[in-house]
C-alpha positions as CSV (number, residue, x, y, z in Angstrom):
1,M,0.0,0.0,0.0
2,Q,1.3,3.4,-1.0
3,L,0.9,6.8,0.6
4,E,-1.1,7.9,-2.5
5,D,-3.8,5.4,-1.4
6,F,-4.6,7.6,1.6
7,R,-4.8,11.0,-0.3
8,A,-8.3,12.4,-0.7
9,V,-9.5,12.3,-4.3
10,K,-12.5,14.3,-5.5
11,V,-15.0,12.4,-7.7
12,D,-17.7,14.0,-9.7
13,I,-21.2,12.7,-8.9
14,G,-24.4,14.0,-10.4
15,W,-27.9,13.9,-9.0
16,F,-31.3,14.5,-10.6
17,I,-34.8,14.7,-9.2
18,E,-37.0,12.7,-11.5
19,E,-40.4,14.3,-10.8
20,N,-42.8,16.1,-13.2
21,K,-44.6,18.1,-10.6
22,G,-43.8,19.9,-7.3
23,K,-40.1,19.5,-8.0
24,F,-39.2,22.5,-5.9
25,V,-40.3,20.9,-2.7
26,F,-37.5,18.4,-2.9
27,F,-34.2,19.5,-1.3
28,E,-30.8,19.3,-2.9
29,P,-28.6,16.6,-1.3
30,Q,-26.7,18.3,1.5
31,P,-23.4,17.5,3.2
32,L,-23.9,16.4,6.8
33,F,-20.7,18.2,7.8
34,K,-22.3,21.6,7.1
35,S,-25.2,21.0,9.5
36,R,-23.1,20.4,12.6
37,E,-23.1,22.7,15.6
38,R,-20.1,24.8,16.4
39,A,-17.5,23.0,18.5
40,I,-17.6,24.1,22.2
41,S,-13.8,23.5,22.6
42,Q,-10.7,22.4,20.6
43,R,-11.1,18.9,22.0
44,A,-14.8,18.6,21.3
45,V,-16.3,15.8,19.2
46,Q,-16.1,18.0,16.1
47,A,-12.3,18.2,16.5
48,C,-11.8,14.5,16.2
49,P,-10.2,13.7,12.9
50,A,-11.9,10.2,12.7
51,V,-15.3,11.8,13.2
52,N,-14.6,14.5,10.7
53,E,-13.4,12.0,8.1
54,L,-16.7,10.2,8.3
55,E,-19.1,13.1,8.6
56,R,-17.5,15.0,5.6
57,D,-18.3,12.0,3.4
58,Y,-22.0,11.7,4.3
59,Y,-24.7,13.4,2.3
60,V,-28.2,13.9,3.6
61,I,-31.6,13.5,1.8
62,K,-34.2,15.6,3.6
63,C,-37.9,14.7,3.8
64,P,-39.9,16.8,1.3
65,F,-43.2,16.8,3.2
66,D,-44.9,16.3,6.5
67,I,-46.6,12.9,6.8
68,R,-47.8,10.8,9.7
69,L,-48.4,7.1,9.1
70,R,-50.1,4.4,11.2
71,C,-50.0,0.7,10.7
72,S,-52.7,-1.6,12.2
73,K,-53.3,-5.3,12.2
74,R,-56.8,-6.9,12.0
75,E,-56.6,-10.6,12.3
76,N,-53.9,-11.5,9.8
77,E,-54.2,-8.4,7.7
78,Y,-52.2,-5.3,8.0
79,E,-53.5,-1.8,6.9
80,L,-51.7,1.4,6.4
81,H,-53.4,4.6,7.4
82,I,-52.7,8.3,6.9
83,V,-53.1,10.4,10.1
84,E,-54.5,13.8,9.1
85,D,-53.0,15.4,12.2
86,G,-49.4,15.6,11.2
87,T,-49.8,15.2,7.5
88,R,-49.5,18.0,4.9
89,I,-49.7,16.4,1.5
90,D,-52.9,16.0,-0.5
91,D,-54.6,12.6,-0.6
92,D,-54.3,12.3,-4.3
93,L,-50.5,12.5,-4.0
94,I,-50.1,10.1,-1.1
95,S,-50.9,7.1,-3.2
96,E,-48.1,8.1,-5.7
97,Y,-45.5,8.2,-2.9
98,V,-46.4,5.8,-0.2
99,F,-46.9,2.0,-0.5
100,L,-47.5,-0.9,1.8
101,M,-45.5,-3.8,0.3
102,Q,-47.1,-7.2,-0.2
103,P,-46.4,-9.5,2.8
104,N,-44.4,-12.0,0.7
105,L,-41.9,-9.2,0.1
106,W,-41.3,-8.5,3.8
107,R,-38.2,-9.7,5.7
108,S,-40.4,-11.0,8.5
109,K,-44.1,-12.0,8.6
110,S,-44.7,-9.9,11.7
111,K,-42.9,-6.7,10.5
112,P,-44.7,-4.8,7.7
113,V,-42.6,-3.0,5.2
114,I,-43.6,0.3,3.6
115,Q,-41.9,2.2,0.8
116,I,-41.8,6.0,0.2
117,K,-40.7,7.1,-3.2
118,V,-37.6,9.3,-3.1
119,P,-37.4,10.5,-6.7
120,Y,-33.6,11.1,-6.9
121,F,-31.1,9.2,-8.9
122,F,-27.3,9.5,-8.8
123,L,-24.7,9.0,-11.5
124,C,-20.9,8.7,-11.8
125,D,-18.8,8.1,-14.9
126,E,-16.3,5.9,-13.0
127,P,-16.9,2.8,-10.9
128,C,-18.7,4.1,-7.8
129,Y,-20.9,2.5,-5.2
130,M,-23.5,4.4,-3.2
131,T,-24.8,3.2,0.1
132,M,-28.2,4.5,1.4
133,L,-28.5,4.2,5.2
134,A,-30.6,5.4,8.1
135,P,-29.8,8.9,9.4
136,Y,-28.6,7.4,12.7
137,M,-27.1,10.7,13.9
138,S,-30.5,12.4,13.8
139,S,-32.5,12.3,17.0
140,D,-35.7,11.8,14.9
141,T,-34.5,8.3,14.0
142,F,-34.7,7.1,17.6
143,K,-38.4,7.9,17.6
144,W,-39.2,5.8,14.6
145,P,-41.3,2.7,15.4
146,G,-38.9,0.5,13.3
147,T,-35.9,0.6,11.1
148,M,-35.0,1.8,7.7
149,V,-33.9,-0.8,5.2
150,G,-30.6,0.3,3.7
151,G,-29.1,-0.6,0.4
152,R,-26.0,-0.4,-1.8
153,L,-25.6,-0.1,-5.6
154,P,-23.1,0.9,-8.3
155,I,-24.3,4.2,-9.6
156,N,-22.0,4.2,-12.6
157,I,-24.1,1.4,-14.2
158,W,-27.3,1.3,-12.2
159,P,-28.6,4.9,-11.6
160,R,-32.0,3.9,-10.3
161,I,-34.6,5.9,-8.4
162,L,-34.3,5.6,-4.6
163,N,-37.0,4.3,-2.2
164,F,-37.2,4.9,1.5
165,A,-38.0,1.4,2.8
166,F,-39.2,1.1,6.4
167,E,-39.7,-2.0,8.5
168,W,-42.4,-1.5,11.1
169,S,-41.7,-3.3,14.4
170,D,-43.9,-1.3,16.9
171,L,-47.5,-1.0,15.6
172,D,-48.5,1.0,18.7
173,Q,-46.4,3.9,17.4
174,D,-46.9,6.1,14.4
175,L,-44.2,6.9,11.9
176,I,-43.9,10.7,11.8
177,L,-41.7,12.3,9.1
178,R,-41.3,16.1,9.0
179,R,-40.4,18.3,6.0
180,G,-36.7,19.3,6.2
181,H,-35.8,16.5,8.7
182,D,-33.2,13.9,7.8
183,L,-34.6,11.0,5.8
184,C,-31.5,9.1,4.9
185,Y,-27.7,9.3,4.5
186,L,-25.7,8.6,1.3
187,Y,-22.2,7.4,1.2
188,F,-20.1,7.1,-1.9
189,E,-17.2,4.7,-2.6
190,T,-14.7,4.3,-5.5
191,K,-11.4,2.5,-5.8
192,N,-9.8,5.2,-3.8
193,L,-9.8,4.8,-0.1
194,R,-10.6,8.4,0.5
195,T,-13.2,9.3,-2.1
196,K,-14.5,12.9,-1.7
197,P,-17.7,13.3,-3.7
198,N,-18.2,16.5,-5.6
199,L,-22.0,16.6,-6.0
200,F,-23.9,18.6,-8.6
201,E,-27.2,18.6,-10.4
202,L,-26.8,16.8,-13.7
203,E,-28.4,17.3,-17.1
204,N,-30.8,14.5,-17.9
205,T,-29.8,14.1,-21.5
206,A,-31.5,12.0,-24.2
207,E,-28.6,9.6,-24.0
208,L,-28.9,9.2,-20.3
209,K,-32.7,8.7,-20.5
210,E,-32.1,5.9,-23.1
211,F,-29.6,4.2,-20.9
212,R,-31.8,4.4,-17.8
213,A,-34.7,2.9,-19.8
214,G,-32.7,-0.3,-19.9
215,L,-32.9,-0.8,-16.1
216,S,-36.4,0.6,-15.7
217,S,-38.9,-1.9,-14.4
218,T,-36.5,-4.8,-14.6
219,P,-37.8,-6.3,-11.2
220,K,-41.1,-6.9,-13.0
221,Y,-39.3,-9.2,-15.5
222,M,-36.9,-11.1,-13.2
223,S,-35.4,-11.6,-9.7
224,N,-31.8,-10.7,-8.9
225,T,-31.6,-7.7,-11.3
226,F,-28.0,-7.1,-10.2
227,S,-27.1,-10.0,-12.5
228,L,-27.7,-7.5,-15.3
229,F,-24.7,-5.4,-14.3
230,E,-22.5,-6.9,-17.1
231,T,-25.1,-6.1,-19.7
232,A,-25.5,-2.6,-18.4
233,L,-21.7,-2.0,-18.5
234,K,-21.5,-3.2,-22.1
235,R,-24.3,-1.0,-23.2
236,R,-23.3,2.1,-21.3
237,P,-21.8,5.0,-23.2
238,K,-18.4,6.0,-22.0
239,T,-19.6,9.4,-20.8
240,L,-23.0,10.2,-19.4
241,L,-22.3,12.7,-16.7
242,R,-23.0,16.3,-17.7
243,K,-23.4,19.2,-15.3
244,K,-26.7,21.1,-15.6
245,E,-26.1,24.7,-16.6
246,Y,-28.3,27.6,-15.6
247,D,-28.5,30.9,-17.5
């Protein structure tokens, strides 16, 4: 191992919000590091280099709307309810974003899983894995009646839309999500040990749309869609990442 392996290397990563309406309500991905409180001393937690190394690398996706969900069980059936007190999103939109998954897709028969559409996708022109994990440094997370289901995928060949998947373990408690609060963290990895992501909004070009059409709806055709990685790599144009320019 060489000293060069430990040097920070910036990597360009593009993000895009794939939503036709209400796009302005969705926040740009934000570095976790910028949301930290001022250190109370030179030996505070924020001064620890190991803590800083981690928190500089995390990006945060914020919740776009207020919603309060309740899950109930009647005999062997589970039902998902919207609690009006604590929800600020119209009923006709809720069905587009919130889903109770079929029981055969859960991890456990006693723990219902819901999904909330998070209409972002991320792209890199070099091999890069993105990990989506629970915002465990946010105090809101400890009030959730269950756990977020994380995931990891290579965004250079599989730039798919994200979903917030939640596994409900305490049916006596509501899941309360607030606009502007942390919904999940994102962590990016390349061949370099110290990848420093340079995030920007990307241009959703015709070429990118065509490539992404190849991975769209693949779970409807087959299981283990990650077995298609080799096909995606062969059919991927060398360059897809283009930064969006504003006048």
